[in-house]
N, C-alpha and C positions, 0 to 999 in steps of 0.2 A: 633377707629381710628388706634390704634396700630395693631389690628388684620388685618385691611384692608391693611396697609402698608406691613405687613408680607406676606399677600396673594399675593399682586402685586410683591413683591420681589421674592417669590417662583415661580410665573408664568414666570417672566423674566429669572430667573435662569434655569428653565426647558427648555425654548425655546432655550437658548444659549447652554445648555448641550445636547439637543436632537440630533443634527447632529453628535456630537462626540460619543455619546453613541451608535448610530445606525451604525456608520461607514460611513454614507452618508454625507460627507462634501459638503456644498454648494460651497465653493471655497477653493482651495489648490494650493500650488506651491512647487517646489523643485529645488534646485541648487546644482550642484556638480562641483568641480574644480579638475583637475588632472594635475600634473607637471611631466615631464619625461626628463631624461637625459641618453644618451647612446653613446657607441662607435660602429661605423659601418665600416666594411671593405668589399667592393664589388669589387672583381677582374674582374667582367664582364665589368666594366667601367674603367679598368686600364688606358686606353688611355686618360681619361678625366682630370686626376690630382685630382679627387674628390673621389677616391675609398676608401681612409682611412680618417675618420674624426670623431670628437666628435660633438654632436649636442644636443640642448635643445629645448623642445617644450611643449606646454600645450593644454588643452582641457577644455572648459567651456560648461556644459550642463545645460539648464534651461527649465523648463516646468511649465505651469499653466493649471489648470483645473477648469471648472465651470459647476456645475450640474444644469440642468433645469428639468422641470417636464417630458419632453418627450425625452430629449437627453443630451449628455454631450459634452461640447466644450473643446477641448484641444489644447493649443499652445505649440509647441515643437521646440527647437532650440539647435544646437550644433555648437560651434565656435572653430576653431583650431587656435592656436598661433604657428607660424612657425619661425624658425631661418633661414634666407636666407644663401646661400653659399657666400663665399668671391668673390670679383671682379676679382681675378687673375686666372680666368678660362682659360685653354689652348684652344685657338681658332685659327684654320688655315682653309685651303680650305676644308678639309674633316670634321673636328670637328665642324665647325660652324653650320652644319645642325642639330646637336644635342644640341645646346645651349639652346633651349626652354625646354629641359628635366630637366635643372638644375636651372630654374628660378621659385622661389617659392614666393607666396604672403605671407607677414607677418601675415595677417589676412585672414582666409579662412572660408567661410560659408559651413559647412559640411551638416547640415540639418536646415531647417527652414520651418515649415508648420503649418497649422491650420486644425483641424479635427473636424468633427461632428460624434459622436459615439453613437450607440445604443447597444442592447444586443449582437447581432452577426454581426452587420454591422458598417463599418467605411468608411467615405468619407473624403479624405485629399486633400488639395490644397497647392502647394508650392514645396519645394525641399526635397526629402526623399530618403532613401536607396531603390535601385531597387528591385521590387518584383520578379525579375527573379531569380529562384532557391533559394537556402538557403546556408548560410555560418555558419559553426560551428567551424572552426579553429581559433586560437588567432589572433587578429589584434594588432600588437605590436607598430606601429608608426602611425603618422598622414598620412604618405604616405602609404595608405592601401595596395597597391599592391607590396610593396618593398619585403616582405617575404611571398608571397602567391603562390598557384599553378598557372601554366601558364594560365589556363582558366580565372582566376580572375585577373591576373596582365596584360594580353594582350588582352583578348577577351571581357568579360562581363564588362560593366560599373558599377561602384560601386553605383552611385547615379543617379537619374533622377529628372527632374523638370516638373511638370504638375499637372494632377489630377489623383487620385488613389481611386479605390473602392475595399474594401475588405469585403468578406462575409464568415463567419465561422459557418455554421449550423452543429450541431452534431459533427462528426469527419471529415467533409469536410473542405477544405481550398481553397477558390477561390479568385483571384485577377485580376483586369483589370485596366490598366493605359493608358491614352493618354498623351504623354510626348514630350518634345523637341527632344529627341534622343541624346542630349548632356547633360552633367552634369549641365551646367549653361544656360544662355540665348542662344537662338537658332540662328544659322547662316543659317538656311534653313526653308523655309515656310512650307514644308511638315512636318507632325508630325509622331511620332512612336507609335505603338500599342503594349503593352506588356500584355500577358495573362499568368496566371498560374492556373492550375487545380491540386489540391492535396488532400491527405487525411492525417490526423494526429491523432495518438493515443498516449497513454502514452509512448509506447516503439518503435513505428514505425512511420516514415514519408516518404511519397512518392509524388513526384510532377512532372508535365510536364509543361515546359515553352516555350514561343516563343516571339521574338521581331522582328517586321517587319516594314520597312521604306524604303524610296528610297535612303537614305544615309545621310551623315553629310557634311555640307558645301553648298556653292552656286551652281547653275547649271553649272557654268564655272569651278568649282574646287571642286569636291565632291569625297568622298570615301564611299564605302559600309560599313554597320555596322548592318547586320542582323544575328541573331543566334537563335538556337532551342536546347532545352536541357531537361535532366531528372536529378533529384536529389533524394537522398534517405538517410535515417538515421535509424539505428537500435541501440538501447541503452538498457542497463540493469544495473541498479544501477550506478556505476561510470565508466562503460566501454561502449564505443560506437564505431560504425563503420559507416562512412558516405562517400559520394562521389558525383560526378557529371559527366555527359557525355554531351558534347556540339558539335553541328555541326554549323559552321559559314561561312558567306560570308564576304570577306574583299577585300581591294585593291582600287585603284583609278579608277574613271569612264573613264577619258580621258588621253591621253598621255602627253599633254602639262601641264606644271606646277609642275612636280615632284620635280624639283630643287627649287621650290618656297615655299615648305611646311614650314610654320612658327609655327606649333604646335609641341608638344613633339612627337618625332619619335620613332618607334619601333626598338629595337636592333635586331629584327628577320625579318626585311624587309617585314613587313605586309602592309606598306603604299607605295606600288609600283604599277605600271601599268602593266596589263597583256594583256587584249584585250578590245576594245572599248565597254563600258557599259557592260562588262562581269566580274562578280566577281571571285575572287580566292576563292576556297572552301577548308576547312580543318575540321578536327574533332579530338577530344581528350577527355581525362577524367582523373580523379584522385581518389584515395582512401585514406582515413584518419582513422587511428586507434588512439583512444584517451582514456587515463585513467585520470580521474578527481577526486581528493580528496578534502578535506577541505582546504589544504594548498599547494598541489602540482598538477600540470597539465602537462601531457606528451602527445605529439602528434607526430605520425609518418605519414608523408604524401608522397605519390609517385604518379606521373602522367606522361602521355605520350601524345604528340600532333603530329598529322601527317598532315603537310601542303600539298596542292596540288602541284604536281611537274610541274613547268612551265619552267624549263631549266635554272634557276638561282641557282647555287650551294650554295650561301649564304642563300637562302630562303628555298630550298627544303628538307634539312636534318631534320628528326624528332627531336623533343625536348623532352628529358627525364629529369625530375626534381624531386629530393627528398629533403624533408625538415624535420628537426628535431626541434621541439619546446619544450622548458622546461620553465615553469613558476612556481615560488614559491611566495605565497601571504599570508599576515597575517595583519589584522587590517588596511587595506588601503594601506599598503606598498607591492610593487610587485617587485620581481627580475625576469627579463625575458632574455631569450637568444634564438637564433635560428641559425641553420647551414643549408645552402642551397648548394646543389651539382647538377651540370647540366652536361649533356653529352657533349662530345667534338664535335665542329662544325667547318666547313670551315670558315675562316675569311679573310677579306681583309688585305693586307700587313700592313696598318697603324693601324690595330687592332690586330696585331700578338702577342702582349704581354699579352692580357687578358686571364683569366682562368675562368672556369665555377664554381666558388666557391664564396660564400658570407656569412658573419657572423655578428651577432649583439649581444651586451651584454649591459644591462642597468637597471636602477631603475625607478620606477614610484610610486608616492604617490597620492592618491585620497581622497578627503574630501567631505562629504555630509553635506550641511548646511540646 
């Protein structure tokens, strides 16, 4: 009897231990929490009264994974905790147009999706980072575009909502997505198609991407949002060189309603009307040189964007932007800083005090549970 009990105990123990011993967990989950505080000074919005401020924010990442005999189910979510701006924002006849730029949700869904994954294939449904191109420079705040190259702050959306299919056989890297075309719920019945064809090896990555749709918004009030691009990465040990080139279509479909825009507006006059159902076209690119060590990361980023000349001096001038990133990290603690410099551009009289310079300095601590 004693031997039988010992045999059953050994069998149960073996069954419980087997998934851990093989590394093939039937079910697993992961939680990470990051808290961040920083000082930001952005002289490009000197006219807003918000150019110099201290801010605090957080990020909660949670994922669950369940292995089946034929696939793996993964639930992934990333939630941002944002500190809103104060209510004493300067608002007048000109500045009121930009008020939506400074209205932040305290709780923001950055990612939330469910995936079915095989060996080289993954199908995702929900909200996810856009498969268009690739991003390798540091993302320092919850406002991802705040200290990013022009292409990523003004042209390419950071996230999409819809369905995503990824296939990675051998060294190929393919992605296809049918999405709203906006980061969140759609305001347009037409959907956007995103494709990326690429190759990826240990030291080299190269990809070609496209996003096509009829625009964002209703038929009565719509703006173009199509773009096509190429991205590359070359890395050796802790040194890398990467960049992107993008050609895009933007601007409003119709002349009426430009003064009624109630979404965040571009400081570079990208949401204006040119010709009836005719997009404004521009192109640009950036290069990034990075040195990444165990505790130190340094990035030098420089890019240029050339908008189509349409006779508007505030819009037509090329945008040249350089960014220096410096990140020091150790055991979950991160000290980060960035300095952004931009070329001088023609400005309206009420924006005459602004300058093409912005900086940030802050601390972040992340804990994995």
